[in-house]
Each structure stands twice: as structure tokens, then as C-alpha cells.
N, C-alpha and C positions, 0 to 999 in steps of 0.2 A: 546488379545495376551495371550498365555499360556506359561509361562517361563519354566515349567517342560518339555514340549514336543517341545519347540521352534517352535510353530505354531500359526497361526491366524485362527479365525473362523468368517465367514461373517454372515449377517442377515438371510441367507438361510441355515445356519448350515453346510456350506461347509467348510471343513478344508483345510488350505493351509500349507503344510509342507516345511521346509527349503530345498533348492536345492543347492545354490551356493553363494559365495561372489565374487564380481568382482569390479574392479575400472573403473570409467568412467571419462573421461576428457572433460570438456565443452569447448566452443569455445574460452574462455579466458585463458585456460591452467590450470584451477583449477581442481584438482582431487577429486573425491567423491567416497567413498566406499559404495557400494550398496549390500544389502542382497536380494536375490531373493527367493520367495516362490511360489510353484505351487499347484494348487488344486489337491486334491487326486482323484483317479478314483472311480467312483460309479457305482454299478450295477443297482440300481433302476432308473427308467426314470426321476423322479423329480430331484434327486441329479445329474444325468448325464447332464440334461438340464442346470443346473446352474454352473457346473464345466467346461464347454467348452465355447469357443468363437463362434461367428457366423461362422467363417471359420473352426471350428472343432478342433481347438487347445486347449490344456489345458489352463485354465485361470491362470494368474500369477500376483503377485504383487511384486513391488520393494520397499524396505524400505531403507532410508538413516538414519542410527542410529544417526549420529551426528545432523542431522536436527530435528529428533524426540525429542532428548534431549533438543535442543534449544527451541522447541515449548513448552515442559513441563516446562522449566524454566520461560518462558514468561507467561504461564498460572498461575504459582505460584505467580509471581510478580504482575500480574493484579488482582489476587484474594485477595491479601493482602489489609489491610486498606489503606496504603499509595498509593498503585497502583490504587485502586478503586477511591480514591479522585482525583488523577492526571488524570485518564481517564475520570472522570465526568467533570472536567474542560475542557478537550480537546473537548468534545462533544459540549460544549457551545461556546468556544472561537475559535477553529480552524476549525472544520468540516464545518460550514456554509461558511467560506471563500473558502475552496477548492470546495465545492458544487457549489458556484457561479462561480468560475473559470471554472469548467467543463461544467456547464449548460449554462451560459450566455456568457462566452468568448470562448467557444469551445476549451478549453485547456485540452486535454486528456492525452498527454504524452510529454516527453521532446524530442527534435529533435537533441540533442547533447549527446556525451558520455564524461565521465570524471567528477570528482567532481567539479572542478573549473568552467568548462563550464556550468555544470548543475546549480550551484549556480547562475551564471550570468543570465542564461535564466530564472530561476525561479524568480530572483530579478526583471527582466524586466516585467514578467507577473504579479507579485504582485504589481509593480508600476502602471501598466495599470489598475488593479482593484482598486487601491487607487485613481488614477486620475478620474475614473468613479464615485467613491463615492464622491470625492470632487466636481466634477461638479454638481452632484445632490444637494449637500449642497448649493453650490453657487447659482444655479438656483432657488432653493426653497426659499432661503433667499432674493433673488432679487425680486421674485414674492410677498413675504410677505411684504416687505417694498420697495416700489418704490422710497422712499425718499433717500435711500442709494446711495451714489455715486459709480460709476463704479470703482473708485480708491480704495475705501474701499474693494470692492469685490475682486479685483485683489490682494490686500495685504493679504486678508484672504486666497485666493487660494495659494499664495506662502508660507504662514505660514504652511498651511496644507501639501503642497508639501515637505517642509523641514522636517516636522515631519515624513511623510511617508518614505522619503529618509533615514533618520537616522534609522528608525525602521525596514525596510524590505529589503533594497538593500545591498547585501554583499559588504564589503570593496574592494574585488577584482574587482568589477565592475568598480570602479573608478581608479584602478591602470593602469599604462601604459602598 
């Protein structure tokens, strides 16, 4: 981006000049201010080829300045020492859980809308993941010591269930 000319240049050295500002409303009623930039016209064949679309229209890009500012702020936060340490912990603690949910439990997206409903659905999915882990622990401990009574295994299961319930299921899940 060149602030002096209010234009963008892509990897093929095609310059996109500012054309207009417009507001767009999404399906939830949120208004976004968009800045539109169009590729400049070129006489040479190479520049012409990159400045048009397959249908022959001028290429254009739309920029949401508010969104771009938010992305810059997040990049600054993540590149700080504190942000880097938090992000490093996330890779170890959280990402494997979500990878397991996506790959092994086939949970790719929420089926509900709204914060409360999403919290409840995610709580159920996380509980299912925890139940799967607990059953693995119980079955492996049962195989290791055949002398353990079934009663002890059930008690261990419910202890782990209580721990996972407190840790991962939102309080709204248990509300009436």
C-alpha cells in the first residue's frame, strides 16, 4: 500500500487506484465500510493480462479499513513477548484437543447460532471428547490390572466425569 497515492501494488506490479467508498450490510444487519480499488489500464500485453479478469473486466480489490486495523493490532499483540508465550501454550494445550474433535469426532462446525447455544453445543462436544478419553483410561487400567474390581473402575470413571464436567461444560448447560 502506498499512502501518498492511496493505491496498492500487487506481485505483478499492477497498481490498483482508489475508486469509491461504499457501505455494505451483511445478513445480520452489521454495516461495513468498504474501500474499492481498481487496476489501472495498461497498454503492454503483460500488464493488460494481469489487470483484467477472465471475463474482461478490470480487476478490483475491496478493503475493509476497520478489519485491516484489527488484524494489525492482533499481529502486534501476537509478536509481543507476552503474546508469543500465550500463543506457544495454546499450541501445546488447546490445538490438539480441537484437532482431535475435528479429525476423530468429525466436528467441523456448530449447528446452532447464538452465544449461549454455541456454548452449550461446544460443551456437549467437549464432554464427548472427555468421555472418550476416560473410557480409554479405564479400559487400559482394566487391562493392566485384572485384579481391580469393576466397582473401583466405575468410581474412577465418575471422578473423571466430575472433573471434566466442572472444567469444560458451561454453567448455562445445566440451567433450566
